[in-house]
TORLO-568483 format. One record per residue (C-alpha): residue in one letter; residue number from 1; x, y, z. Coordinates in steps of 0.05 Angstrom, whole numbers, plus 5000, padded with zeros to 4 digits. Example, Ala and Ser with C-alpha at 12.3 -4.5 7.8 and 13.67 -1.06 7.14 Angstrom:
BEGIN
[rec "A" 1 [5246 4910 5156]]
[rec "S" 2 [5273 4979 5143]]
//
This chain:
BEGIN
[rec "M" 1 [7573 4180 5177]]
[rec "R" 2 [7627 4217 5140]]
[rec "H" 3 [7693 4186 5118]]
[rec "Q" 4 [7759 4216 5098]]
[rec "G" 5 [7803 4195 5041]]
[rec "K" 6 [7849 4215 4984]]
[rec "V" 7 [7827 4226 4912]]
[rec "S" 8 [7863 4177 4866]]
[rec "N" 9 [7863 4160 4792]]
[rec "W" 10 [7822 4223 4777]]
[rec "K" 11 [7803 4229 4703]]
[rec "D" 12 [7783 4302 4696]]
[rec "D" 13 [7763 4296 4623]]
[rec "Q" 14 [7713 4242 4641]]
[rec "G" 15 [7693 4271 4708]]
[rec "F" 16 [7705 4212 4754]]
[rec "G" 17 [7757 4176 4795]]
[rec "F" 18 [7766 4139 4860]]
[rec "I" 19 [7777 4155 4933]]
[rec "T" 20 [7826 4114 4975]]
[rec "P" 21 [7801 4112 5047]]
[rec "N" 22 [7850 4138 5099]]
[rec "G" 23 [7837 4077 5142]]
[rec "G" 24 [7850 4028 5085]]
[rec "G" 25 [7801 3985 5048]]
[rec "K" 26 [7771 3983 4978]]
[rec "Q" 27 [7773 4044 4934]]
[rec "V" 28 [7708 4083 4929]]
[rec "F" 29 [7681 4108 4862]]
[rec "V" 30 [7667 4183 4858]]
[rec "H" 31 [7635 4225 4803]]
[rec "I" 32 [7642 4300 4794]]
[rec "K" 33 [7567 4308 4807]]
[rec "S" 34 [7578 4281 4877]]
[rec "F" 35 [7621 4341 4897]]
[rec "S" 36 [7585 4396 4936]]
[rec "N" 37 [7630 4450 4908]]
[rec "R" 38 [7623 4451 4832]]
[rec "Q" 39 [7667 4514 4827]]
[rec "R" 40 [7729 4473 4842]]
[rec "R" 41 [7756 4414 4804]]
[rec "P" 42 [7787 4357 4844]]
[rec "V" 43 [7858 4333 4832]]
[rec "S" 44 [7894 4269 4849]]
[rec "N" 45 [7920 4262 4921]]
[rec "E" 46 [7871 4315 4947]]
[rec "I" 47 [7840 4300 5015]]
[rec "V" 48 [7764 4298 5017]]
[rec "T" 49 [7708 4277 5063]]
[rec "Y" 50 [7648 4238 5039]]
[rec "E" 51 [7588 4195 5054]]
[rec "L" 52 [7589 4123 5033]]
[rec "K" 53 [7534 4093 4991]]
[rec "T" 54 [7525 4027 4954]]
[rec "D" 55 [7494 4026 4884]]
[rec "V" 56 [7449 3971 4855]]
[rec "N" 57 [7510 3932 4832]]
[rec "G" 58 [7540 3932 4902]]
[rec "R" 59 [7594 3982 4883]]
[rec "L" 60 [7617 4032 4936]]
[rec "N" 61 [7602 4104 4915]]
[rec "A" 62 [7621 4170 4949]]
[rec "E" 63 [7565 4220 4958]]
[rec "S" 64 [7562 4291 4986]]
[rec "V" 65 [7637 4298 4975]]
[rec "R" 66 [7671 4359 5005]]
[rec "F" 67 [7742 4383 5002]]
[rec "L" 68 [7777 4381 5069]]
[rec "G" 69 [7758 4442 5110]]
[rec "E" 70 [7695 4458 5072]]
[rec "Q" 71 [7629 4465 5108]]
[rec "A" 72 [7562 4439 5085]]
[rec "Q" 73 [7520 4487 5044]]
[rec "S" 74 [7472 4523 5089]]
[rec "A" 75 [7397 4522 5079]]
[rec "T" 76 [7397 4598 5070]]
[rec "S" 77 [7447 4591 5013]]
[rec "S" 78 [7404 4539 4981]]
[rec "E" 79 [7343 4585 4984]]
[rec "H" 80 [7382 4643 4953]]
[rec "S" 81 [7400 4598 4894]]
[rec "K" 82 [7326 4597 4874]]
[rec "I" 83 [7325 4672 4862]]
[rec "P" 84 [7362 4675 4794]]
[rec "P" 85 [7315 4628 4755]]
[rec "V" 86 [7253 4660 4786]]
[rec "L" 87 [7278 4731 4770]]
[rec "T" 88 [7297 4710 4699]]
[rec "A" 89 [7229 4679 4685]]
[rec "A" 90 [7191 4738 4716]]
[rec "F" 91 [7231 4789 4674]]
[rec "L" 92 [7220 4752 4609]]
[rec "A" 93 [7146 4744 4625]]
[rec "F" 94 [7143 4819 4638]]
[rec "L" 95 [7175 4833 4570]]
[rec "V" 96 [7125 4788 4534]]
[rec "G" 97 [7068 4823 4570]]
[rec "A" 98 [7095 4892 4553]]
[rec "V" 99 [7101 4873 4479]]
[rec "F" 100 [7030 4846 4476]]
[rec "A" 101 [7005 4909 4511]]
[rec "D" 102 [7041 4952 4458]]
[rec "M" 103 [7085 4983 4512]]
[rec "L" 104 [7148 4958 4477]]
[rec "P" 105 [7162 4938 4405]]
[rec "F" 106 [7173 4864 4389]]
[rec "S" 107 [7245 4879 4370]]
[rec "I" 108 [7262 4893 4443]]
[rec "L" 109 [7239 4823 4463]]
[rec "V" 110 [7280 4793 4406]]
[rec "L" 111 [7340 4833 4429]]
[rec "Y" 112 [7336 4807 4500]]
[rec "V" 113 [7325 4734 4479]]
[rec "A" 114 [7382 4736 4428]]
[rec "A" 115 [7429 4772 4476]]
[rec "S" 116 [7413 4723 4531]]
[rec "A" 117 [7425 4663 4487]]
[rec "I" 118 [7492 4691 4463]]
[rec "T" 119 [7512 4709 4535]]
[rec "F" 120 [7496 4639 4560]]
[rec "G" 121 [7540 4611 4505]]
[rec "V" 122 [7597 4658 4523]]
[rec "Y" 123 [7593 4637 4596]]
[rec "A" 124 [7593 4563 4575]]
[rec "F" 125 [7654 4576 4531]]
[rec "D" 126 [7690 4612 4587]]
[rec "K" 127 [7676 4556 4637]]
[rec "S" 128 [7703 4505 4587]]
[rec "A" 129 [7765 4548 4576]]
[rec "A" 130 [7775 4552 4652]]
[rec "R" 131 [7772 4476 4658]]
[rec "N" 132 [7821 4465 4601]]
[rec "D" 133 [7869 4521 4618]]
[rec "Q" 134 [7854 4558 4553]]
[rec "W" 135 [7845 4631 4534]]
[rec "R" 136 [7791 4661 4579]]
[rec "T" 137 [7737 4712 4562]]
[rec "K" 138 [7750 4778 4597]]
[rec "E" 139 [7703 4796 4653]]
[rec "N" 140 [7689 4864 4622]]
[rec "T" 141 [7665 4827 4559]]
[rec "L" 142 [7617 4786 4601]]
[rec "H" 143 [7591 4849 4634]]
[rec "L" 144 [7582 4883 4567]]
[rec "F" 145 [7538 4826 4542]]
[rec "A" 146 [7497 4831 4606]]
[rec "L" 147 [7491 4907 4599]]
[rec "V" 148 [7462 4905 4528]]
[rec "G" 149 [7407 4857 4549]]
[rec "G" 150 [7440 4790 4561]]
[rec "W" 151 [7436 4791 4636]]
[rec "P" 152 [7377 4741 4640]]
[rec "G" 153 [7421 4691 4602]]
[rec "A" 154 [7480 4708 4648]]
[rec "L" 155 [7437 4693 4709]]
[rec "A" 156 [7416 4627 4679]]
[rec "A" 157 [7488 4609 4664]]
[rec "Q" 158 [7512 4628 4734]]
[rec "R" 159 [7457 4583 4762]]
[rec "L" 160 [7461 4524 4715]]
[rec "L" 161 [7535 4524 4699]]
[rec "R" 162 [7557 4548 4768]]
[rec "H" 163 [7604 4598 4735]]
[rec "K" 164 [7622 4667 4762]]
[rec "S" 165 [7569 4660 4816]]
[rec "K" 166 [7612 4667 4878]]
[rec "K" 167 [7666 4719 4861]]
[rec "Q" 168 [7641 4780 4899]]
[rec "S" 169 [7675 4833 4856]]
[rec "F" 170 [7646 4802 4793]]
[rec "Q" 171 [7577 4796 4823]]
[rec "F" 172 [7577 4869 4845]]
[rec "A" 173 [7595 4893 4775]]
[rec "F" 174 [7545 4844 4744]]
[rec "W" 175 [7487 4870 4786]]
[rec "M" 176 [7506 4941 4768]]
[rec "T" 177 [7497 4922 4695]]
[rec "V" 178 [7429 4893 4712]]
[rec "V" 179 [7408 4958 4747]]
[rec "L" 180 [7433 5001 4689]]
[rec "N" 181 [7398 4958 4637]]
[rec "C" 182 [7333 4957 4675]]
[rec "G" 183 [7338 5032 4685]]
[rec "A" 184 [7345 5041 4609]]
[rec "L" 185 [7286 4995 4598]]
[rec "G" 186 [7245 5034 4648]]
[rec "W" 187 [7261 5098 4610]]
[rec "L" 188 [7238 5065 4545]]
[rec "L" 189 [7172 5050 4578]]
[rec "T" 190 [7160 5124 4590]]
[rec "S" 191 [7126 5164 4536]]
[rec "S" 192 [7188 5203 4517]]
[rec "G" 193 [7232 5141 4516]]
[rec "N" 194 [7181 5103 4475]]
[rec "A" 195 [7175 5160 4425]]
[rec "T" 196 [7251 5163 4418]]
[rec "L" 197 [7255 5088 4407]]
[rec "H" 198 [7202 5089 4353]]
[rec "S" 199 [7236 5148 4320]]
[rec "I" 200 [7302 5109 4319]]
[rec "L" 201 [7269 5046 4292]]
[rec "G" 202 [7233 5087 4239]]
[rec "T" 203 [7299 5111 4211]]
[rec "L" 204 [7327 5041 4204]]
//
C-alpha cells in the first residue's frame, strides 16, 4: 500500500529527513537511497508517495519513495540499465585480448584505463558540483574525455553515479563519441593503422 506525505526536515548534506503523512500521524524516516529517482534531490515541503516499512528498532521508514506524479520504473528500463556495465567489461576484455595477441601496443590499454579513470573522476566532480550549486564541468569537456578513450569510465559513471544518464541530447552526443572512438580503434587494428601507430610511437 502506498501512502502520501510531505517531505520535512530534509538535511541534504546528510541525505535524510522525514515525511509527514497527509492523514496525520508519526513522521516517517526517509533516506536518499529510498528514492526511486536519484537524478532529483528532494526538498522540504515536497509531496511524495511511499511504502511504509518498520526497521528492527520499530522505527517507521519510507521505502520506494517517488515524487508526486512519477511512475514506477518499468522492467524494460531496469533491463536496459544492465547494458553499460556489460559493454564496459566486454570492451576492456577485448582490449586486453588484443594487447596479448600483439594486435595493439600495451600503451593503448594504458591510455583507455587512464582516460576512463580520469573521466569517472570528472563525472563525480560534476555531480558533486551540481548538488552543491557550484561551477559545473561543460558537457563538451565530458564528451572530449569520452572521445579520447574515456568512454568506458563515462559509462561506468553514468551507471553508478546516475549522472547524465537521462538527458537525451547529451546521450546522443555521448554515443557519437563512442562510435568515433571505436571507429578510430578499428582503424588502428588494420595493418595500415597499426603501422602508422608504431611509426608514431617509434618517434617518441
